[in-house]
N, C-alpha and C positions, 0 to 999 in steps of 0.2 A: 573334420580333420583327423579325428581319432581313427576312423575306418581307413582313411587313406594311408596313414602311417603304418597301421598294422598290415594292410595289404601289400604295401611296398616292401616291408621287412620279410613277409612270407614269400613274396615273389623272388627276392634276392636270395633267400635261403634255399628255395627249390632249385633255382638255376645253379647254385653252388653244388648241390648234390648231383646234378646231371653232368656238369662239365669238370668237376674237380679231378685232378690227376691222382692226388693222394690226400688223406685227411689225417690230422693230428689232433689229439686231445691233451689237455694240460690242466691238472689241478693248479689252482691259483689262489693266492691270499695276499691281502694288502692292507695298509692303513690309509685312512682318508682324513681330509679336512673339508668341512662343509660350511657354506655360508648361505643364508636365506636373504636374497636381495630385498632391501627395503624393510626388513623386520629385525633380525638379530643384529646385535652390535659387534659380534666377533665370530671368528671361525670356530666350529665345534668339531671334536674328534669323532671319527666313525671307523668302520671296518668294511672290508669287501672280500668275500670268499665265493668260490664257485669253480666251474669247469669251463675253460676256453676251448673252442673248436676252430681250427684253421682248415679251410678248404683251399688247397693250393692249385690254382688254375694254370700258372706258368711258373718258371723258376723265380721270377721277380714280382709276381702279382698273385694275390689270393683274396679270399673273403674271410674275415674274422668274425666269429659269433660265439655263442656259449650261453650259459645260464648262471647267474650270479645272485647272491643274497647281499643286500646292503641296507643301511638305515641312515636316515638324515632327519634333521629337524632344526628348531631354533629356540632361543630364549629371549624374552623381553622383560626388562625391569622398568617399571614406570613408563610403559611404552606409548603413552598418549591416549587420546580419546577415540573410541571406535563405536560404530553403530550399525544396526541392521533394521529390518522391519519390526523387530520386537522391542529394542531398547537401545540406549546409549550408555556406554560404560568405559571405565578405566581399568586396566588390569596388568598384572604380571603373569606371563604365560610361559610354558615350556611344552613343546610338542616334539614327539619322536615318531617317525613313520618307518615301517619295515617293508622292504620291497624285494620282489624277484624281478631281475632286470635281464633283458635279452638284447644285446647289441647286434647290429649287422653292419660291419665296416669294411670298406675297401682297404686292403693292406698292401703296401709296397715295400720291397726288400732289396737290400744291396749287400753284396759280399765285401767285407773288409779284409778278410784273409780266408784261408782254407776252412777254419773252424768257427769264424765269427761273422754274424750278420747284424746289420742295422735295419730296423723296420719302422714304418710310420703308417698309422691307420686313421681313417676318418669315416663317419657315417652316422646313421640314426640309431636310436634305441627305443624300445618300449618297456614299460615296467608296470607291475601290478602290486598294489598295496596289500600286504597280508595282515597288518595290525597297525592301529593308530593309537598312540598313548598321548593323552593331553591332560596337563595339570595347569590350573589357573587360580588366581586370587582376584576375582573381579570386584569392582566397586561400581554399582549401578547409579547413574545420575538421574535418569528418567526413563519412562517407557511403560507400556502396558504389559505386564507379565502374567502368566497363566495361573495365578493363585498359589504359586509354589514358594514365594519369598516373603520374608518379614521386612517391615519398614522399621529401621532403628532410629534412635533419638537424634542422631547426627545428620539425618536427611539422606543417607546413602542406603542402598539396598545391597546387602552382601550376597555373594553367589552361592552360599550354602546355609541352609536353615537348620533348625533344631531337629528336623525329621530326616536330615541327610539329603534333601533335594539340593541339586547344584545346577550350574549353568552349562554342563557338558552337552545338553541338547542343542545348543547353538552351533556345535561343531560336528554333529552327527552326519552332516551331508558332505563331508570331505570326500573328494573324488578318489576312487580306487585306481583309476588309470592314469599313468603318466607317460610322457614321451619327451624326447629331446635329441640332442646330438652329442657324439663322443669323438674324441681324438686322442691318440697316444703316440708316444715315441719310445723306442726301447732297443735293447741289444740282446742278442741270443748267442750262446756259445755252449757246445757240447750238450744240447737239449735243454739247458737251463736258460731262463731269460729273466730280465728285469725291465720294467717299463713304468713310465709316468703317464697317467691318463687324466684327461679333463672331461667331465660330464657337465653339460648345461641343460637343466630341466626347463622345458618350455610349456608343459601342460598346466592346465588350470588346477589349482589345489582346492579352491572353494568355488561355490557357484557364482560368486560375485567377482572372481578373478578374471583377468584377461590373459590371452596367450602372450607370453613374453618371458624374459629371463627371470626365473624364480630361484632355483638353487644352483650354486656353483660348487662343484666337487673336484678336488684334486686327490688322486690316489697313486701311491707308490706300491707296486706289487711285484711278486716273484712267482715263477711257475716252472714246471718241468714237463716237456712234451713227450708224448708217446705216439708212435706211428700206428695207424690201423692197417 
């Protein structure tokens, strides 16, 4: 699935370069709200910055792409019981992942008047994790651990011992690649634009995840277009 998504995005981008009548670039910045489906109990703040690229094929249709930096994650307090092949545990966790994201969306435009346009876009995106920060406070219930943990009097094994060993090895295999779908709606006037965008992450975050709705992201952003 990963190869198919990447190839589809590259094919769409290459066709844009061949058939585009004109190209615009736009520095863009926005604020986001992110929710991890099935994990975090609330929306978390985030940000999104980058450069958008519009490949205008006709007056009313084009392809929107670009390169953006964003981050997303989740927090869990008393989040229940979890397990893998190593152990079973209860934990409070907080994870933040930093991504470079490349969308390839079909964009439709309508003129409201001489200087103002309404636009709508939809299509896939691919993203690559640059950094993964994970903090946790686990309480181990059972399991065979690799000699790194102490057994305390209350029957729980805590995730950090006197020598600084902790449970982060459990999350070292988080996937770097992500993919999903994006859609936006916005308004442009005198080269300035504002838009509301929704990103749905579908890629597996961990090796035991399944393809499905993982992160929901809403972003309100503004940008300014320069013609090439």
